Each structure stands twice: as structure tokens, then as C-alpha cells.
C-alpha positions, 0 to 999 in steps of 0.5 A: 153897201152901207155907209157908215154916218157919225153922230158924235160918238154915235155910229151908224151903218145905213143901207145903200137904199135909206141912204139915197132916200136921205139924200134925195130927201135933203136935195128936196128939202134944203133948197128954195124954189130956185134951187139955192140953199135955203140958208148956210146950215142947209148949204152944209146940209146939201154938202153932206148929201153930195159926200154920201152921193159921191160914196154911194157912186164909188161903190164904198166909203173910204171912212165914215161920213161925219155929221156936224151940228148945223147939219143935224139940226137941219136933218132933225128939223126939216129932212127926216119925217116919219115917211123916210124912217122906215127902218130901226137904224134910221129912227135911231139916227134920227133920235141921235141927231135930235140928242146931238143937236140939243146937247150942243145948244 
């Protein structure tokens, strides 16, 4: 099952495995040692991860999941690492996040 994610006007179909990898990376990197969000942007990113996980658990997504500016900044700056970006689709997603975050500065 693919999850459709929107970054600005760009749409990305992320495969189930890479979406779970993204969810786990967000949940690992956006919290402190006490498992609290690092800041308000990290909290928004954790909420984004919860939406992705819920759609995956349901086995379908009713609509695309939109990435807002706070999530784009956190994902581009802290979450998406070269080891996570194993597919061309995730690399394109990362590039779109960077363009979106910089273009909205």
C-alpha cells in the first residue's frame, strides 16, 4: 500500500515500508530522552507521523497527507538522513521538502 504525501503542489507515493521507516525515524528524532517533543515543530512532525501510522494501520488512506511548513523543516533538517533515503521517491520527497522549506522562509 502506498501513502500519498503532498509537499506544496508536489505529490509523492511512498511505499508502505519506507513510510514505516519515516514514521519510526520521526518518532526517534523528534523527542528528547524523556520522550517529550523537542519543540512545537517537532510536535507537529510527531502528529504527522501519527497520521501516517494510522493510515498504514487502516490499510488505506482516505486522502493525501499534507506536509506543512513546520513538518517540512524538521523532516529536512533532522529526520531524513542518507541512510533513510534508499529510494528515488524518498530522495525526491526530501528535495521537495528542502525547496518548500526554503521557499517559504
